[in-house]
Residue, then its C-alpha position, 0 to 999 in steps of 0.5 A: m612957343p610950342v603948345t602941348t595938348v592931352l589927347d582924348r584917348p583911353a590909354p593907360a597914360p595920357l597921350e600928348l600932341t605938341l604943336h609949334p604954331v605960326p602967326d598965320p592961321g591959314v598956313p598948312v599944318l604938318l602933323v608928324v607921326p613917329a617911327m616905331g620906337l621913337r618918342a615925339s621929342f625926337y622930332a623937335p628939330l624937324l618941328t622947329a625947322l618946319a615952323d621956321a619955314g613958315v608952316a605950323a608943325a605938330v607931332t603926336e606921341l606913339r602909345g608905349h613911347q610917351a613922355r609921361p610915365a606909362p606901363p611898358p608894352g606887355r601882356r597887360n598892356d597890349f595894343g595894335y594898329e587899331d589903337l594907334v590909328g585911333d590915337l592918330a584920329a584924336a591927334v588930327e581932331a586936336v590939330r583941327t581944333a587948335r588951327p580951325g580952317a587950316p589945311v592939315f597934312v599927316v607926315g608919317h615916318s616909317l611905322g607912322g606912314h603905315l598908320a597915316a595910310a590906314y587913317a587916310a583910308r578911314h577919314p579921307d575928309r579930315i585931312d588934306g594929304v599924306a606924306l610918307v617919309a622913309s616909309g614902305s610896304v613890308d610885304w615880303r614879295v617886295w623884299g624877298l624870302a629872307h624878309l618873310l622869315r625875319t618878320q615872322a620870327v618877330v611875330a613868333a618872338s612877340t607872341l612867346i614873350g608877350h612883347f617885342p624886345g626891340d630895345r635889346i636887339g637894336f630894332a625899334g624899341r620895346e613894342a606891343r605884341g599886337q602891333m608887331c603881329d599886325w605888322g607881320r601879318w601885312a608882311r605875310t599876306g600883303r594886305l594891311a588888315f587889323g582890328t576886331p573884327r579884322v578889316d582889310h584897309t587895302p581897298s580903302i587905301a586904293a580909293v583915297h583921292l588925296p595928294v600923297l607924297g612918298i619920300g625915300f632916302e639913299r642908303d636907307g636899308f629900312a625903307p629901300p626904294a622898292s618898298v617906298d614905291a610899293l606903299l605909294a602904289m597902294f594909293g591907286a586913286a591918289t595924286r601921287s608924288r615921289r622924291h628920292l633924296d640923298v641926305p648927309g649922315a650915316r643913318p638917313h632912316i632916322g637922321w633926316a628928322r634931326e640933322p641940320q644938313a638933312l633937314a635943309v634938304v627935306v624940309p623944303v620938299l615937305t613945305d613946297w609940296a604941302r603949299d602946292a597941295a593946299g592950293a590945288 
């Protein structure tokens, strides 16, 4: 049965971690970090499939998209990548407490991959590897000039309104101004820099010596191959693996985590990689 833990984080409403344990305490744990705008409950089919495949699986909530009642992102409830990476750090520690001695791999989906990359740069000794699924660099040089204009329009709208109204325009959900400004700064500068004072995590990501897996999907316009390759390439010192998969469904960017036929393709890739990396 899934076990839910409240994370030790200073957030306006409690952040939860849900763990699907398995009997063997030594098997890898795959900790999923959601994509922008998605609740942890979205990943229930993925966690069930991972546990059925013999690995422990967990998912942590994104601030602003919790199951418990919480103030929506806005001028009075603003946060950025710094807060989100801190939330992930608390989630990793909760997993390590629940499964002591087990290898821990962070599986970052889209925005979750950005957070996983920054977390690995800060705490490479606390995890055993990173999987980046449908997650890519947002640097405009990878995408083209139109992407620069779009991302900076998002920054401008977020600053003007006090949050990003993604739930109204069909991209992500209602997101925090600080988060979208950090996202847009990366798109503009090509550097993953955030915090107060601002820290450029790009050099630290390049120095990570962990196994890193990049998974992209055919027909994924939100994480096309060039962007997935660019994010994976940021891990210059890592042991890198790359898979490009064709999964069924009209929306592979998010459907991979829920649709049975897609899970049948993705889950073996994740579990085989984690087992190999844990044994290395």
